[in-house]
Structure formats: C-alpha cells, structure tokens
C-alpha positions as CSV (number, residue, x, y, z in Angstrom):
1,M,0.0,0.0,0.0
2,V,1.6,3.2,-1.1
3,Q,-0.4,6.4,-0.6
4,V,1.3,9.6,-1.9
5,S,0.8,13.3,-2.6
6,I,-0.4,14.5,-6.0
7,A,3.1,15.8,-6.7
8,S,4.7,12.5,-5.9
9,L,2.1,10.6,-8.0
10,V,2.7,12.9,-10.9
11,Q,6.5,12.5,-10.6
12,K,6.3,8.7,-10.5
13,A,4.0,8.6,-13.5
14,I,6.3,10.8,-15.5
15,S,9.3,8.6,-14.5
16,G,7.6,5.5,-15.9
17,E,8.7,3.5,-12.9
18,C,5.2,2.3,-11.8
19,I,1.5,2.3,-12.2
20,V,-0.6,5.0,-10.5
21,S,-4.3,5.2,-9.7
22,F,-6.6,8.2,-9.5
23,P,-10.3,8.8,-9.6
24,T,-12.1,9.8,-12.8
25,D,-15.7,10.8,-13.7
26,T,-16.5,7.1,-14.2
27,V,-14.5,4.4,-12.4
28,P,-11.0,4.9,-10.9
29,A,-8.2,4.5,-13.4
30,L,-5.0,2.6,-13.4
31,A,-2.5,4.7,-15.4
32,A,1.1,4.5,-16.7
33,R,3.3,6.3,-19.2
34,P,2.1,5.2,-22.7
35,D,5.5,3.6,-23.5
36,R,5.3,1.6,-20.2
37,S,1.8,0.1,-21.0
38,E,3.1,-3.4,-20.4
39,L,3.1,-2.7,-16.7
40,I,-0.7,-2.4,-16.8
41,F,-1.2,-5.5,-19.0
42,A,0.9,-7.5,-16.5
43,A,-0.7,-6.1,-13.3
44,K,-4.3,-6.7,-14.6
45,R,-3.4,-10.1,-16.3
46,R,-5.0,-8.5,-19.3
47,N,-5.0,-10.1,-22.8
48,Q,-3.2,-8.0,-25.3
49,D,-6.3,-7.9,-27.6
50,K,-7.9,-5.5,-25.1
51,P,-6.2,-2.1,-25.8
52,L,-5.7,0.7,-23.2
53,I,-7.1,4.2,-23.5
54,L,-5.1,7.3,-23.8
55,M,-6.4,9.8,-21.3
56,A,-5.5,13.5,-21.3
57,A,-6.4,16.8,-19.7
58,A,-7.6,18.4,-23.0
59,A,-8.5,17.3,-26.5
60,E,-5.5,19.3,-27.9
61,D,-3.2,17.0,-26.0
62,L,-4.7,14.0,-27.9
63,W,-4.9,15.1,-31.5
64,P,-1.2,14.4,-32.2
65,Y,-1.9,10.7,-31.4
66,V,-4.5,10.3,-34.1
67,Q,-4.5,10.7,-37.9
68,G,-7.3,11.4,-40.3
69,S,-8.3,13.6,-43.2
70,P,-9.1,17.3,-42.5
71,E,-12.8,16.4,-42.9
72,E,-12.5,13.5,-40.4
73,L,-10.7,15.7,-37.9
74,Q,-13.5,18.2,-38.1
75,V,-16.1,15.5,-37.4
76,W,-14.1,14.2,-34.4
77,Q,-13.6,17.7,-33.0
78,Q,-17.3,18.5,-33.2
79,V,-18.1,15.3,-31.2
80,T,-15.4,16.1,-28.6
81,E,-16.6,19.8,-28.3
82,R,-20.0,18.4,-27.4
83,F,-19.1,15.5,-25.1
84,W,-15.7,16.3,-23.6
85,P,-14.7,16.4,-20.9
86,G,-16.9,13.4,-20.3
87,A,-17.6,9.7,-20.3
88,L,-17.0,9.1,-24.1
89,T,-14.0,7.2,-25.5
90,L,-13.4,7.6,-29.2
91,V,-11.5,4.9,-31.0
92,L,-9.7,6.6,-33.9
93,P,-6.9,5.8,-36.4
94,A,-3.6,5.9,-34.5
95,S,-0.7,8.1,-35.5
96,Q,3.0,7.0,-35.3
97,K,3.2,8.7,-31.9
98,V,1.2,6.0,-30.2
99,P,3.4,3.3,-28.6
100,V,2.6,-0.2,-30.0
101,A,2.5,-1.4,-26.3
102,M,-0.8,0.4,-25.9
103,N,-2.6,-1.8,-28.5
104,P,-0.2,-4.7,-29.3
105,I,-2.7,-6.6,-31.5
106,D,-4.0,-3.7,-33.6
107,P,-1.6,-0.7,-33.3
108,T,-3.6,1.1,-36.1
109,T,-6.2,2.4,-33.6
110,I,-6.2,4.2,-30.3
111,G,-9.0,5.0,-27.8
112,I,-8.8,8.6,-26.5
113,R,-10.7,10.4,-23.7
114,V,-10.8,13.5,-21.5
115,P,-12.4,12.8,-18.2
116,N,-14.9,15.2,-16.6
117,F,-13.2,15.2,-13.2
118,S,-11.0,18.2,-12.2
119,L,-8.5,16.1,-10.1
120,A,-7.9,13.7,-12.9
121,R,-7.4,16.6,-15.4
122,K,-5.1,18.3,-12.9
123,I,-2.9,15.2,-12.8
124,L,-3.0,14.7,-16.5
125,E,-2.1,18.4,-17.2
126,Q,1.2,17.7,-15.4
127,T,2.0,14.2,-16.7
128,G,0.8,14.6,-20.2
129,P,-1.4,11.8,-21.8
130,L,-1.3,8.5,-19.9
131,A,-2.3,5.0,-20.9
132,T,-5.3,4.1,-18.7
133,T,-7.8,1.4,-17.9
134,S,-10.3,0.6,-15.1
135,A,-8.8,-0.6,-11.8
136,N,-9.5,-4.3,-11.7
137,L,-8.2,-7.7,-12.7
138,S,-9.1,-8.5,-16.3
139,G,-12.7,-9.9,-16.5
140,Q,-13.7,-8.7,-13.0
141,P,-15.9,-5.7,-12.1
142,P,-14.1,-2.4,-11.7
143,L,-12.9,-1.5,-8.2
144,E,-14.5,1.7,-6.8
145,S,-12.5,2.5,-3.7
146,I,-8.9,3.1,-2.8
147,P,-8.9,0.3,-0.1
148,E,-10.1,-2.2,-2.8
149,I,-7.5,-1.0,-5.3
150,E,-4.7,-1.2,-2.7
151,A,-5.8,-4.8,-1.7
152,Q,-5.8,-6.0,-5.3
153,F,-2.8,-3.9,-6.5
154,P,-0.4,-3.3,-3.6
155,E,2.3,-2.1,-6.0
156,V,0.1,0.7,-7.5
157,L,0.5,4.3,-6.1
158,T,-2.8,5.8,-4.9
159,L,-3.5,9.3,-3.6
160,A,-3.5,9.9,0.2
161,P,-7.0,10.7,1.5
162,S,-5.8,14.2,2.3
163,E,-5.2,14.8,-1.4
164,L,-8.7,13.8,-2.5
165,P,-11.7,16.1,-2.7
166,A,-14.7,15.2,-0.5
167,A,-16.7,13.8,-3.4
168,T,-14.5,11.4,-5.4
169,T,-17.0,8.8,-6.5
170,G,-17.5,8.6,-10.2
171,S,-20.7,7.3,-11.9
172,S,-19.5,3.6,-11.7
173,L,-20.9,3.4,-15.3
174,P,-18.0,3.0,-17.7
175,S,-17.5,5.4,-20.6
176,T,-19.3,4.9,-23.9
177,V,-16.8,3.6,-26.5
178,A,-17.4,4.7,-30.1
179,K,-15.2,3.6,-33.0
180,W,-14.8,5.6,-36.2
181,T,-15.5,3.4,-39.2
182,G,-14.5,5.9,-41.8
183,R,-18.1,6.9,-42.5
184,G,-19.6,7.1,-39.0
185,W,-19.6,5.7,-35.5
186,E,-19.9,2.1,-34.3
187,I,-20.8,1.8,-30.6
188,L,-18.5,-0.8,-29.1
189,R,-19.7,-0.3,-25.5
190,Q,-22.7,1.6,-24.4
191,G,-21.9,3.6,-21.2
192,A,-22.8,6.9,-19.6
193,V,-23.0,8.9,-22.9
194,Q,-25.6,8.5,-25.6
195,L,-23.8,9.4,-28.9
C-alpha cells in the first residue's frame, strides 16, 4: 500500500517506474506512461487484444496521437466539443506517436478520452497523456474505492486521503466507446454517454 501526494504521484507517473491510480468521472483509473503500458497489462493479467485508453487533460493533447483527413478531424472535433470532458471514449486511427505497447494486437487504432473530473485533469495536465484502464483484474468488475485498489494492486501508487476532494465517487458506469468506421460511429460499448 503506497499512498502519496499528487506531486509524488505525478513525478512517479512521468518517470515511468510504476502504475498510478486516480479517480475519474467514471471508475478509478490505473495509469502509466504510454511507453510503459506493459506494466498495466501485467498487473491486470489482461489479454493484449484489449487495448488501453489514452487519457489527457484536454483534446488538444490527444490530437497528435490520431490521424485522419481534415474532414474526419472536423467531425471528431465536433463530437469532442459536445461531449468532452466526459464519459466518451473515441477509437480513432492511431498516428505513429502511439506506442505499440498500448494496443499490441491492432496498433492502427487508439482509444482517447478527456475525463470530466477536475482532479484527474489536474494530474494529466502535469503528466501529459497517460495509458489508462479501469482498476480491476481482467474480466472482473471495476474496483471503486482506494482500499479495494490497494488490496488487489499493492504495488500501485494511490493518492493519500488528504489529497482527495470530498466527493470522489464517479458514476460507476464505464465510458461509452465509439469507434470511427471511416463513415460514421460504431458503438463498441454503451456507457454513460448517448452518442
């Protein structure tokens, strides 16, 4: 069990040494530097055919990680202006900037999201985009409290209670996941947002 300050959590995330956890607007996240995504796959015992999500403080931080035509970028930006920050993950064509470790089976796509939770965005503003996923062993329900996360992932850094705002519970509904098909959206997982 390692509870740390926000500053320490940010520093450790940037260093790439370990996995960190912080609350979001949905379920708490496990997060690591994108080029250290294998840490998350190992900790969760997650199959490599289940890619991680790139989470950032703002849409501008994520556009370098995707590639599309000017028309596609315009469509994607219209959707993000309406639903971000929020519980919507967009799966888009990945640029060369995305480490293969984030999506080992299909490195041509990447899921991106900006959470609607000020503490998460405060952390992400300092770390830059992080590879994220829900805090749970693969196939099990997401964990919703710091004690649960610490019990299952003792090596993961969590925030000390003094660093957390009074209301840190997310919606417990996962984000909606929508994949760009080239012509429109395919809903891969229906969550909190109706697209």
